[in-house]
PDB file of N, CA, C and O in Angstrom:
ATOM      1  N   ILE A   1      69.520 107.569 -65.947  1.00  0.00           N
ATOM      2  CA  ILE A   1      70.432 106.546 -65.346  1.00  0.00           C
ATOM      3  C   ILE A   1      71.847 106.924 -65.989  1.00  0.00           C
ATOM      4  O   ILE A   1      71.954 107.384 -67.126  1.00  0.00           O
ATOM      5  N   LYS A   2      72.893 106.682 -65.150  1.00  0.00           N
ATOM      6  CA  LYS A   2      74.264 106.771 -65.551  1.00  0.00           C
ATOM      7  C   LYS A   2      75.018 105.748 -65.032  1.00  0.00           C
ATOM      8  O   LYS A   2      74.899 105.449 -63.844  1.00  0.00           O
ATOM      9  N   ILE A   3      75.869 105.104 -65.846  1.00  0.00           N
ATOM     10  CA  ILE A   3      76.546 103.826 -65.445  1.00  0.00           C
ATOM     11  C   ILE A   3      77.985 104.060 -65.649  1.00  0.00           C
ATOM     12  O   ILE A   3      78.373 104.524 -66.721  1.00  0.00           O
ATOM     13  N   LEU A   4      78.833 103.764 -64.670  1.00  0.00           N
ATOM     14  CA  LEU A   4      80.275 103.990 -64.709  1.00  0.00           C
ATOM     15  C   LEU A   4      80.947 102.716 -64.343  1.00  0.00           C
ATOM     16  O   LEU A   4      80.539 102.124 -63.343  1.00  0.00           O
ATOM     17  N   ASN A   5      81.948 102.215 -65.050  1.00  0.00           N
ATOM     18  CA  ASN A   5      82.769 101.183 -64.596  1.00  0.00           C
ATOM     19  C   ASN A   5      84.207 101.865 -64.301  1.00  0.00           C
ATOM     20  O   ASN A   5      84.215 103.012 -63.855  1.00  0.00           O
ATOM     21  N   ASP A   6      85.351 101.226 -64.527  1.00  0.00           N
ATOM     22  CA  ASP A   6      86.537 101.815 -64.165  1.00  0.00           C
ATOM     23  C   ASP A   6      86.944 102.875 -65.194  1.00  0.00           C
ATOM     24  O   ASP A   6      87.570 103.873 -64.838  1.00  0.00           O
ATOM     25  N   THR A   7      86.603 102.671 -66.422  1.00  0.00           N
ATOM     26  CA  THR A   7      87.052 103.615 -67.545  1.00  0.00           C
ATOM     27  C   THR A   7      86.001 104.104 -68.440  1.00  0.00           C
ATOM     28  O   THR A   7      86.337 104.958 -69.260  1.00  0.00           O
ATOM     29  N   ARG A   8      84.706 103.679 -68.420  1.00  0.00           N
ATOM     30  CA  ARG A   8      83.662 103.954 -69.339  1.00  0.00           C
ATOM     31  C   ARG A   8      82.422 104.370 -68.578  1.00  0.00           C
ATOM     32  O   ARG A   8      82.145 104.061 -67.419  1.00  0.00           O
ATOM     33  N   PHE A   9      81.709 105.132 -69.425  1.00  0.00           N
ATOM     34  CA  PHE A   9      80.401 105.730 -68.856  1.00  0.00           C
ATOM     35  C   PHE A   9      79.291 105.431 -69.961  1.00  0.00           C
ATOM     36  O   PHE A   9      79.544 105.259 -71.153  1.00  0.00           O
ATOM     37  N   ALA A  10      78.187 105.401 -69.459  1.00  0.00           N
ATOM     38  CA  ALA A  10      76.936 105.362 -70.458  1.00  0.00           C
ATOM     39  C   ALA A  10      75.697 105.962 -69.717  1.00  0.00           C
ATOM     40  O   ALA A  10      75.496 105.725 -68.526  1.00  0.00           O
ATOM     41  N   PHE A  11      74.980 106.651 -70.377  1.00  0.00           N
ATOM     42  CA  PHE A  11      73.878 107.265 -69.654  1.00  0.00           C
ATOM     43  C   PHE A  11      72.598 107.164 -70.771  1.00  0.00           C
ATOM     44  O   PHE A  11      72.732 107.083 -71.992  1.00  0.00           O
ATOM     45  N   GLY A  12      71.478 107.189 -70.106  1.00  0.00           N
ATOM     46  CA  GLY A  12      70.179 107.352 -70.851  1.00  0.00           C
ATOM     47  C   GLY A  12      69.130 108.090 -70.055  1.00  0.00           C
ATOM     48  O   GLY A  12      69.046 107.948 -68.835  1.00  0.00           O
ATOM     49  N   LEU A  13      68.317 108.892 -70.759  1.00  0.00           N
ATOM     50  CA  LEU A  13      67.248 109.634 -69.957  1.00  0.00           C
ATOM     51  C   LEU A  13      66.283 110.039 -70.981  1.00  0.00           C
ATOM     52  O   LEU A  13      66.527 110.037 -72.187  1.00  0.00           O
ATOM     53  N   MET A  14      65.050 110.425 -70.383  1.00  0.00           N
ATOM     54  CA  MET A  14      63.867 110.829 -71.190  1.00  0.00           C
ATOM     55  C   MET A  14      63.710 112.274 -70.798  1.00  0.00           C
ATOM     56  O   MET A  14      63.653 112.618 -69.617  1.00  0.00           O
ATOM     57  N   GLU A  15      63.640 113.138 -71.838  1.00  0.00           N
ATOM     58  CA  GLU A  15      63.230 114.525 -71.643  1.00  0.00           C
ATOM     59  C   GLU A  15      62.124 114.844 -72.444  1.00  0.00           C
ATOM     60  O   GLU A  15      62.240 115.066 -73.649  1.00  0.00           O
ATOM     61  N   GLY A  16      60.822 114.888 -71.709  1.00  0.00           N
ATOM     62  CA  GLY A  16      59.611 114.949 -72.550  1.00  0.00           C
ATOM     63  C   GLY A  16      59.506 113.576 -73.245  1.00  0.00           C
ATOM     64  O   GLY A  16      59.658 112.544 -72.592  1.00  0.00           O
ATOM     65  N   ASP A  17      59.266 113.563 -74.463  1.00  0.00           N
ATOM     66  CA  ASP A  17      59.103 112.409 -75.299  1.00  0.00           C
ATOM     67  C   ASP A  17      60.463 112.013 -76.075  1.00  0.00           C
ATOM     68  O   ASP A  17      60.489 111.099 -76.899  1.00  0.00           O
ATOM     69  N   GLU A  18      61.522 112.743 -75.753  1.00  0.00           N
ATOM     70  CA  GLU A  18      62.748 112.586 -76.440  1.00  0.00           C
ATOM     71  C   GLU A  18      63.711 111.851 -75.635  1.00  0.00           C
ATOM     72  O   GLU A  18      64.058 112.267 -74.530  1.00  0.00           O
ATOM     73  N   PRO A  19      64.211 110.638 -76.209  1.00  0.00           N
ATOM     74  CA  PRO A  19      65.390 109.936 -75.536  1.00  0.00           C
ATOM     75  C   PRO A  19      66.679 110.477 -75.792  1.00  0.00           C
ATOM     76  O   PRO A  19      67.010 110.816 -76.928  1.00  0.00           O
ATOM     77  N   TRP A  20      67.504 110.589 -74.700  1.00  0.00           N
ATOM     78  CA  TRP A  20      68.880 110.961 -74.865  1.00  0.00           C
ATOM     79  C   TRP A  20      69.738 109.849 -74.371  1.00  0.00           C
ATOM     80  O   TRP A  20      69.439 109.266 -73.329  1.00  0.00           O
ATOM     81  N   THR A  21      70.836 109.513 -75.099  1.00  0.00           N
ATOM     82  CA  THR A  21      71.708 108.513 -74.679  1.00  0.00           C
ATOM     83  C   THR A  21      73.181 108.894 -75.137  1.00  0.00           C
ATOM     84  O   THR A  21      73.397 109.694 -76.047  1.00  0.00           O
ATOM     85  N   GLY A  22      74.052 108.321 -74.503  1.00  0.00           N
ATOM     86  CA  GLY A  22      75.515 108.611 -74.806  1.00  0.00           C
ATOM     87  C   GLY A  22      76.438 107.835 -74.090  1.00  0.00           C
ATOM     88  O   GLY A  22      76.059 107.299 -73.048  1.00  0.00           O
ATOM     89  N   GLY A  23      77.636 107.683 -74.500  1.00  0.00           N
ATOM     90  CA  GLY A  23      78.682 106.977 -73.620  1.00  0.00           C
ATOM     91  C   GLY A  23      80.076 107.158 -74.285  1.00  0.00           C
ATOM     92  O   GLY A  23      80.265 107.788 -75.326  1.00  0.00           O
ATOM     93  N   GLY A  24      80.948 106.576 -73.609  1.00  0.00           N
ATOM     94  CA  GLY A  24      82.444 106.612 -74.020  1.00  0.00           C
ATOM     95  C   GLY A  24      83.359 106.367 -72.959  1.00  0.00           C
ATOM     96  O   GLY A  24      83.056 105.617 -72.031  1.00  0.00           O
ATOM     97  N   LEU A  25      84.550 106.996 -73.035  1.00  0.00           N
ATOM     98  CA  LEU A  25      85.560 106.818 -71.890  1.00  0.00           C
ATOM     99  C   LEU A  25      85.441 107.968 -71.052  1.00  0.00           C
ATOM    100  O   LEU A  25      85.011 109.037 -71.485  1.00  0.00           O
ATOM    101  N   TYR A  26      85.873 107.760 -69.644  1.00  0.00           N
ATOM    102  CA  TYR A  26      85.923 108.939 -68.892  1.00  0.00           C
ATOM    103  C   TYR A  26      87.174 108.805 -68.031  1.00  0.00           C
ATOM    104  O   TYR A  26      87.733 107.717 -67.899  1.00  0.00           O
ATOM    105  N   ARG A  27      87.621 109.960 -67.426  1.00  0.00           N
ATOM    106  CA  ARG A  27      88.703 109.786 -66.392  1.00  0.00           C
ATOM    107  C   ARG A  27      88.297 111.012 -65.350  1.00  0.00           C
ATOM    108  O   ARG A  27      87.572 111.971 -65.614  1.00  0.00           O
ATOM    109  N   TYR A  28      88.884 110.754 -64.238  1.00  0.00           N
ATOM    110  CA  TYR A  28      88.724 111.608 -63.158  1.00  0.00           C
ATOM    111  C   TYR A  28      90.189 112.150 -62.638  1.00  0.00           C
ATOM    112  O   TYR A  28      91.010 111.301 -62.287  1.00  0.00           O
ATOM    113  N   GLU A  29      90.500 113.407 -62.587  1.00  0.00           N
ATOM    114  CA  GLU A  29      91.700 114.088 -62.011  1.00  0.00           C
ATOM    115  C   GLU A  29      91.462 115.219 -61.298  1.00  0.00           C
ATOM    116  O   GLU A  29      90.994 116.236 -61.811  1.00  0.00           O
ATOM    117  N   ASP A  30      91.790 115.098 -59.991  1.00  0.00           N
ATOM    118  CA  ASP A  30      91.701 116.336 -58.949  1.00  0.00           C
ATOM    119  C   ASP A  30      90.465 117.111 -59.041  1.00  0.00           C
ATOM    120  O   ASP A  30      90.512 118.322 -59.258  1.00  0.00           O
ATOM    121  N   GLY A  31      89.355 116.481 -58.888  1.00  0.00           N
ATOM    122  CA  GLY A  31      88.082 117.363 -58.879  1.00  0.00           C
ATOM    123  C   GLY A  31      87.613 117.609 -60.265  1.00  0.00           C
ATOM    124  O   GLY A  31      86.704 118.416 -60.460  1.00  0.00           O
ATOM    125  N   VAL A  32      88.216 116.915 -61.313  1.00  0.00           N
ATOM    126  CA  VAL A  32      87.694 117.134 -62.681  1.00  0.00           C
ATOM    127  C   VAL A  32      87.247 116.021 -63.254  1.00  0.00           C
ATOM    128  O   VAL A  32      87.980 115.043 -63.103  1.00  0.00           O
ATOM    129  N   TYR A  33      86.199 115.855 -63.910  1.00  0.00           N
ATOM    130  CA  TYR A  33      85.600 114.575 -64.572  1.00  0.00           C
ATOM    131  C   TYR A  33      85.621 115.034 -65.954  1.00  0.00           C
ATOM    132  O   TYR A  33      85.138 116.117 -66.285  1.00  0.00           O
ATOM    133  N   ILE A  34      86.225 114.150 -66.841  1.00  0.00           N
ATOM    134  CA  ILE A  34      86.305 114.329 -68.207  1.00  0.00           C
ATOM    135  C   ILE A  34      85.742 113.178 -68.930  1.00  0.00           C
ATOM    136  O   ILE A  34      86.115 112.033 -68.678  1.00  0.00           O
ATOM    137  N   GLU A  35      84.842 113.451 -69.833  1.00  0.00           N
ATOM    138  CA  GLU A  35      84.168 112.434 -70.736  1.00  0.00           C
ATOM    139  C   GLU A  35      84.613 112.510 -72.166  1.00  0.00           C
ATOM    140  O   GLU A  35      84.541 113.614 -72.706  1.00  0.00           O
ATOM    141  N   VAL A  36      85.038 111.546 -72.815  1.00  0.00           N
ATOM    142  CA  VAL A  36      85.284 111.556 -74.185  1.00  0.00           C
ATOM    143  C   VAL A  36      84.105 110.747 -74.877  1.00  0.00           C
ATOM    144  O   VAL A  36      83.941 109.537 -74.721  1.00  0.00           O
ATOM    145  N   VAL A  37      83.350 111.520 -75.616  1.00  0.00           N
ATOM    146  CA  VAL A  37      82.058 110.935 -76.142  1.00  0.00           C
ATOM    147  C   VAL A  37      82.344 110.272 -77.356  1.00  0.00           C
ATOM    148  O   VAL A  37      82.879 110.832 -78.313  1.00  0.00           O
ATOM    149  N   GLU A  38      81.942 108.899 -77.329  1.00  0.00           N
ATOM    150  CA  GLU A  38      82.131 108.066 -78.443  1.00  0.00           C
ATOM    151  C   GLU A  38      80.755 107.740 -79.247  1.00  0.00           C
ATOM    152  O   GLU A  38      80.789 107.292 -80.394  1.00  0.00           O
ATOM    153  N   TYR A  39      79.637 107.981 -78.608  1.00  0.00           N
ATOM    154  CA  TYR A  39      78.445 107.984 -79.075  1.00  0.00           C
ATOM    155  C   TYR A  39      77.495 108.805 -78.417  1.00  0.00           C
ATOM    156  O   TYR A  39      77.549 108.901 -77.191  1.00  0.00           O
ATOM    157  N   HIS A  40      76.537 109.479 -79.142  1.00  0.00           N
ATOM    158  CA  HIS A  40      75.478 110.286 -78.469  1.00  0.00           C
ATOM    159  C   HIS A  40      74.266 110.509 -79.386  1.00  0.00           C
ATOM    160  O   HIS A  40      74.285 110.343 -80.605  1.00  0.00           O
ATOM    161  N   SER A  41      73.204 110.908 -78.651  1.00  0.00           N
ATOM    162  CA  SER A  41      71.963 111.101 -79.475  1.00  0.00           C
ATOM    163  C   SER A  41      72.152 112.410 -80.211  1.00  0.00           C
ATOM    164  O   SER A  41      71.523 112.574 -81.256  1.00  0.00           O
ATOM    165  N   LEU A  42      72.908 113.294 -79.793  1.00  0.00           N
ATOM    166  CA  LEU A  42      73.362 114.453 -80.469  1.00  0.00           C
ATOM    167  C   LEU A  42      74.585 114.224 -81.217  1.00  0.00           C
ATOM    168  O   LEU A  42      75.656 114.413 -80.642  1.00  0.00           O
ATOM    169  N   PRO A  43      74.559 113.812 -82.521  1.00  0.00           N
ATOM    170  CA  PRO A  43      75.837 113.471 -83.286  1.00  0.00           C
ATOM    171  C   PRO A  43      76.969 114.442 -83.168  1.00  0.00           C
ATOM    172  O   PRO A  43      78.130 114.033 -83.182  1.00  0.00           O
ATOM    173  N   TYR A  44      76.689 115.655 -83.057  1.00  0.00           N
ATOM    174  CA  TYR A  44      77.868 116.683 -83.086  1.00  0.00           C
ATOM    175  C   TYR A  44      78.668 116.642 -81.851  1.00  0.00           C
ATOM    176  O   TYR A  44      79.713 117.292 -81.811  1.00  0.00           O
ATOM    177  N   LEU A  45      78.236 115.852 -80.703  1.00  0.00           N
ATOM    178  CA  LEU A  45      78.928 115.805 -79.577  1.00  0.00           C
ATOM    179  C   LEU A  45      80.018 114.694 -79.596  1.00  0.00           C
ATOM    180  O   LEU A  45      80.948 114.649 -78.791  1.00  0.00           O
ATOM    181  N   VAL A  46      79.796 113.769 -80.635  1.00  0.00           N
ATOM    182  CA  VAL A  46      80.702 112.566 -80.768  1.00  0.00           C
ATOM    183  C   VAL A  46      82.104 113.054 -81.080  1.00  0.00           C
ATOM    184  O   VAL A  46      82.287 113.863 -81.989  1.00  0.00           O
ATOM    185  N   GLY A  47      83.069 112.591 -80.364  1.00  0.00           N
ATOM    186  CA  GLY A  47      84.430 112.964 -80.551  1.00  0.00           C
ATOM    187  C   GLY A  47      84.988 114.006 -79.521  1.00  0.00           C
ATOM    188  O   GLY A  47      86.192 114.115 -79.292  1.00  0.00           O
ATOM    189  N   LEU A  48      84.031 114.753 -78.926  1.00  0.00           N
ATOM    190  CA  LEU A  48      84.397 115.860 -77.986  1.00  0.00           C
ATOM    191  C   LEU A  48      84.937 115.295 -76.716  1.00  0.00           C
ATOM    192  O   LEU A  48      84.586 114.161 -76.389  1.00  0.00           O
ATOM    193  N   SER A  49      85.797 116.011 -75.934  1.00  0.00           N
ATOM    194  CA  SER A  49      86.092 115.738 -74.616  1.00  0.00           C
ATOM    195  C   SER A  49      85.373 116.837 -73.804  1.00  0.00           C
ATOM    196  O   SER A  49      85.602 118.031 -73.995  1.00  0.00           O
ATOM    197  N   LEU A  50      84.479 116.371 -72.875  1.00  0.00           N
ATOM    198  CA  LEU A  50      83.624 117.265 -72.143  1.00  0.00           C
ATOM    199  C   LEU A  50      84.234 117.405 -70.672  1.00  0.00           C
ATOM    200  O   LEU A  50      84.366 116.364 -70.028  1.00  0.00           O
ATOM    201  N   GLU A  51      84.603 118.581 -70.112  1.00  0.00           N
ATOM    202  CA  GLU A  51      85.116 118.686 -68.871  1.00  0.00           C
ATOM    203  C   GLU A  51      84.108 119.222 -67.822  1.00  0.00           C
ATOM    204  O   GLU A  51      83.393 120.197 -68.052  1.00  0.00           O
ATOM    205  N   PHE A  52      84.091 118.536 -66.667  1.00  0.00           N
ATOM    206  CA  PHE A  52      83.117 119.011 -65.564  1.00  0.00           C
ATOM    207  C   PHE A  52      83.969 119.181 -64.408  1.00  0.00           C
ATOM    208  O   PHE A  52      84.968 118.475 -64.275  1.00  0.00           O
ATOM    209  N   GLN A  53      83.621 120.149 -63.480  1.00  0.00           N
ATOM    210  CA  GLN A  53      84.056 120.173 -62.092  1.00  0.00           C
ATOM    211  C   GLN A  53      83.096 119.230 -61.267  1.00  0.00           C
ATOM    212  O   GLN A  53      81.898 119.253 -61.547  1.00  0.00           O
ATOM    213  N   CYS A  54      83.512 118.487 -60.369  1.00  0.00           N
ATOM    214  CA  CYS A  54      82.663 117.658 -59.602  1.00  0.00           C
ATOM    215  C   CYS A  54      83.041 117.524 -58.157  1.00  0.00           C
ATOM    216  O   CYS A  54      84.120 117.939 -57.733  1.00  0.00           O
ATOM    217  N   ARG A  55      82.103 116.914 -57.375  1.00  0.00           N
ATOM    218  CA  ARG A  55      82.406 116.618 -56.042  1.00  0.00           C
ATOM    219  C   ARG A  55      81.493 115.468 -55.581  1.00  0.00           C
ATOM    220  O   ARG A  55      80.402 115.220 -56.095  1.00  0.00           O
ATOM    221  N   LEU A  56      82.019 114.826 -54.612  1.00  0.00           N
ATOM    222  CA  LEU A  56      81.117 113.736 -53.945  1.00  0.00           C
ATOM    223  C   LEU A  56      80.733 114.064 -52.548  1.00  0.00           C
ATOM    224  O   LEU A  56      81.529 114.508 -51.720  1.00  0.00           O
ATOM    225  N   GLU A  57      79.398 113.811 -52.311  1.00  0.00           N
ATOM    226  CA  GLU A  57      78.905 113.998 -50.828  1.00  0.00           C
ATOM    227  C   GLU A  57      78.124 112.900 -50.455  1.00  0.00           C
ATOM    228  O   GLU A  57      77.004 112.794 -50.954  1.00  0.00           O
ATOM    229  N   ASP A  58      78.527 112.073 -49.668  1.00  0.00           N
ATOM    230  CA  ASP A  58      77.746 110.731 -49.266  1.00  0.00           C
ATOM    231  C   ASP A  58      77.656 110.020 -50.583  1.00  0.00           C
ATOM    232  O   ASP A  58      78.660 109.805 -51.263  1.00  0.00           O
ATOM    233  N   ASN A  59      76.392 109.638 -50.957  1.00  0.00           N
ATOM    234  CA  ASN A  59      75.880 108.933 -52.167  1.00  0.00           C
ATOM    235  C   ASN A  59      75.513 109.937 -53.412  1.00  0.00           C
ATOM    236  O   ASN A  59      75.015 109.538 -54.465  1.00  0.00           O
ATOM    237  N   LEU A  60      75.810 111.189 -53.148  1.00  0.00           N
ATOM    238  CA  LEU A  60      75.577 112.126 -54.204  1.00  0.00           C
ATOM    239  C   LEU A  60      76.783 112.612 -55.019  1.00  0.00           C
ATOM    240  O   LEU A  60      77.806 112.917 -54.406  1.00  0.00           O
ATOM    241  N   TRP A  61      76.740 112.702 -56.292  1.00  0.00           N
ATOM    242  CA  TRP A  61      77.704 112.975 -57.161  1.00  0.00           C
ATOM    243  C   TRP A  61      77.320 114.234 -57.864  1.00  0.00           C
ATOM    244  O   TRP A  61      76.406 114.169 -58.686  1.00  0.00           O
ATOM    245  N   TYR A  62      77.970 115.478 -57.614  1.00  0.00           N
ATOM    246  CA  TYR A  62      77.661 116.631 -58.271  1.00  0.00           C
ATOM    247  C   TYR A  62      78.588 116.932 -59.474  1.00  0.00           C
ATOM    248  O   TYR A  62      79.797 116.906 -59.240  1.00  0.00           O
ATOM    249  N   HIS A  63      78.208 117.192 -60.636  1.00  0.00           N
ATOM    250  CA  HIS A  63      79.178 117.813 -61.673  1.00  0.00           C
ATOM    251  C   HIS A  63      78.487 118.829 -62.451  1.00  0.00           C
ATOM    252  O   HIS A  63      77.271 118.813 -62.639  1.00  0.00           O
ATOM    253  N   TRP A  64      79.340 119.775 -62.932  1.00  0.00           N
ATOM    254  CA  TRP A  64      78.742 120.867 -63.562  1.00  0.00           C
ATOM    255  C   TRP A  64      79.820 121.510 -64.580  1.00  0.00           C
ATOM    256  O   TRP A  64      81.021 121.398 -64.335  1.00  0.00           O
ATOM    257  N   GLY A  65      79.392 122.137 -65.646  1.00  0.00           N
ATOM    258  CA  GLY A  65      80.246 122.769 -66.521  1.00  0.00           C
ATOM    259  C   GLY A  65      79.467 123.219 -67.792  1.00  0.00           C
ATOM    260  O   GLY A  65      78.243 123.137 -67.887  1.00  0.00           O
ATOM    261  N   VAL A  66      80.233 123.668 -68.691  1.00  0.00           N
ATOM    262  CA  VAL A  66      79.733 124.223 -69.875  1.00  0.00           C
ATOM    263  C   VAL A  66      80.078 123.368 -71.193  1.00  0.00           C
ATOM    264  O   VAL A  66      81.260 123.295 -71.527  1.00  0.00           O
ATOM    265  N   VAL A  67      79.170 122.771 -71.895  1.00  0.00           N
ATOM    266  CA  VAL A  67      79.641 122.013 -73.083  1.00  0.00           C
ATOM    267  C   VAL A  67      79.659 123.018 -74.232  1.00  0.00           C
ATOM    268  O   VAL A  67      78.603 123.551 -74.570  1.00  0.00           O
ATOM    269  N   ARG A  68      80.854 123.313 -74.873  1.00  0.00           N
ATOM    270  CA  ARG A  68      80.920 124.124 -76.048  1.00  0.00           C
ATOM    271  C   ARG A  68      81.423 123.200 -77.130  1.00  0.00           C
ATOM    272  O   ARG A  68      82.526 122.653 -77.134  1.00  0.00           O
ATOM    273  N   ASP A  69      80.450 123.090 -78.079  1.00  0.00           N
ATOM    274  CA  ASP A  69      80.630 122.201 -79.209  1.00  0.00           C
ATOM    275  C   ASP A  69      80.600 122.741 -80.521  1.00  0.00           C
ATOM    276  O   ASP A  69      80.541 121.987 -81.492  1.00  0.00           O
ATOM    277  N   GLY A  70      80.643 124.290 -80.674  1.00  0.00           N
ATOM    278  CA  GLY A  70      80.662 124.864 -81.903  1.00  0.00           C
ATOM    279  C   GLY A  70      79.298 125.177 -82.450  1.00  0.00           C
ATOM    280  O   GLY A  70      79.153 126.062 -83.293  1.00  0.00           O
ATOM    281  N   VAL A  71      78.347 124.502 -82.010  1.00  0.00           N
ATOM    282  CA  VAL A  71      77.058 124.576 -82.386  1.00  0.00           C
ATOM    283  C   VAL A  71      76.234 125.449 -81.337  1.00  0.00           C
ATOM    284  O   VAL A  71      75.542 126.413 -81.665  1.00  0.00           O
ATOM    285  N   VAL A  72      76.386 125.020 -80.129  1.00  0.00           N
ATOM    286  CA  VAL A  72      75.514 125.710 -79.024  1.00  0.00           C
ATOM    287  C   VAL A  72      76.324 125.484 -77.694  1.00  0.00           C
ATOM    288  O   VAL A  72      76.923 124.419 -77.543  1.00  0.00           O
ATOM    289  N   ASP A  73      76.354 126.374 -76.812  1.00  0.00           N
ATOM    290  CA  ASP A  73      76.907 126.256 -75.400  1.00  0.00           C
ATOM    291  C   ASP A  73      75.765 125.801 -74.548  1.00  0.00           C
ATOM    292  O   ASP A  73      74.731 126.463 -74.456  1.00  0.00           O
ATOM    293  N   MET A  74      75.978 124.550 -73.863  1.00  0.00           N
ATOM    294  CA  MET A  74      75.021 123.996 -72.935  1.00  0.00           C
ATOM    295  C   MET A  74      75.518 124.083 -71.617  1.00  0.00           C
ATOM    296  O   MET A  74      76.623 123.580 -71.416  1.00  0.00           O
ATOM    297  N   SER A  75      74.905 124.639 -70.648  1.00  0.00           N
ATOM    298  CA  SER A  75      75.191 124.599 -69.289  1.00  0.00           C
ATOM    299  C   SER A  75      74.686 123.303 -68.721  1.00  0.00           C
ATOM    300  O   SER A  75      73.495 123.018 -68.845  1.00  0.00           O
ATOM    301  N   ILE A  76      75.599 122.431 -68.050  1.00  0.00           N
ATOM    302  CA  ILE A  76      75.324 121.234 -67.403  1.00  0.00           C
ATOM    303  C   ILE A  76      75.480 121.362 -66.035  1.00  0.00           C
ATOM    304  O   ILE A  76      76.536 121.823 -65.600  1.00  0.00           O
ATOM    305  N   ASP A  77      74.412 120.956 -65.140  1.00  0.00           N
ATOM    306  CA  ASP A  77      74.513 121.057 -63.729  1.00  0.00           C
ATOM    307  C   ASP A  77      73.756 119.821 -63.341  1.00  0.00           C
ATOM    308  O   ASP A  77      72.528 119.833 -63.421  1.00  0.00           O
ATOM    309  N   GLU A  78      74.428 118.706 -62.908  1.00  0.00           N
ATOM    310  CA  GLU A  78      73.701 117.447 -62.638  1.00  0.00           C
ATOM    311  C   GLU A  78      74.140 116.960 -61.262  1.00  0.00           C
ATOM    312  O   GLU A  78      75.242 117.170 -60.757  1.00  0.00           O
ATOM    313  N   VAL A  79      73.033 116.219 -60.674  1.00  0.00           N
ATOM    314  CA  VAL A  79      73.186 115.532 -59.346  1.00  0.00           C
ATOM    315  C   VAL A  79      72.834 114.155 -59.583  1.00  0.00           C
ATOM    316  O   VAL A  79      71.710 113.847 -59.981  1.00  0.00           O
ATOM    317  N   TRP A  80      73.850 113.213 -59.330  1.00  0.00           N
ATOM    318  CA  TRP A  80      73.393 111.745 -59.547  1.00  0.00           C
ATOM    319  C   TRP A  80      73.529 111.062 -58.068  1.00  0.00           C
ATOM    320  O   TRP A  80      74.370 111.409 -57.239  1.00  0.00           O
ATOM    321  N   ARG A  81      72.673 110.153 -57.902  1.00  0.00           N
ATOM    322  CA  ARG A  81      72.661 109.391 -56.556  1.00  0.00           C
ATOM    323  C   ARG A  81      73.091 108.007 -56.973  1.00  0.00           C
ATOM    324  O   ARG A  81      72.619 107.408 -57.940  1.00  0.00           O
ATOM    325  N   ARG A  82      74.114 107.506 -56.090  1.00  0.00           N
ATOM    326  CA  ARG A  82      74.530 106.224 -56.240  1.00  0.00           C
ATOM    327  C   ARG A  82      73.505 105.253 -55.775  1.00  0.00           C
ATOM    328  O   ARG A  82      72.931 105.412 -54.697  1.00  0.00           O
ATOM    329  N   VAL A  83      73.283 104.333 -56.502  1.00  0.00           N
ATOM    330  CA  VAL A  83      72.411 103.098 -56.002  1.00  0.00           C
ATOM    331  C   VAL A  83      73.078 101.835 -56.136  1.00  0.00           C
ATOM    332  O   VAL A  83      73.931 101.666 -57.008  1.00  0.00           O
ATOM    333  N   ASP A  84      72.724 100.891 -55.283  1.00  0.00           N
ATOM    334  CA  ASP A  84      73.141  99.556 -55.168  1.00  0.00           C
ATOM    335  C   ASP A  84      72.422  98.769 -56.258  1.00  0.00           C
ATOM    336  O   ASP A  84      71.192  98.749 -56.243  1.00  0.00           O
ATOM    337  N   PRO A  85      73.136  98.085 -57.253  1.00  0.00           N
ATOM    338  CA  PRO A  85      72.300  97.620 -58.346  1.00  0.00           C
ATOM    339  C   PRO A  85      71.575  96.248 -57.882  1.00  0.00           C
ATOM    340  O   PRO A  85      70.759  95.682 -58.609  1.00  0.00           O
ATOM    341  N   THR A  86      71.958  95.751 -56.569  1.00  0.00           N
ATOM    342  CA  THR A  86      71.290  94.594 -56.156  1.00  0.00           C
ATOM    343  C   THR A  86      70.062  94.889 -55.358  1.00  0.00           C
ATOM    344  O   THR A  86      69.336  93.994 -54.926  1.00  0.00           O
ATOM    345  N   ASP A  87      69.836  96.225 -55.164  1.00  0.00           N
ATOM    346  CA  ASP A  87      68.626  96.603 -54.363  1.00  0.00           C
ATOM    347  C   ASP A  87      67.384  96.486 -55.350  1.00  0.00           C
ATOM    348  O   ASP A  87      66.250  96.742 -54.947  1.00  0.00           O
TER     349      ASP A  87
END
């Protein structure tokens, strides 16, 4: 799950038995989504600005990019579906 308001994001997911969480500030500019990580399950990501290309199609939000943190390069390719929280 990923939650966005006007300026902040938060997410949580399970990968196998391992929970992943994170959040912070975000902004969107001309097809580029940028997250500034304030907390994360992987502490070495805290403080980084992560830049993703993105596009919206109907209720689907696609974003992709490479996270380079000095420890490991991670390729991120995600598709999120917008849901109405009242459903």
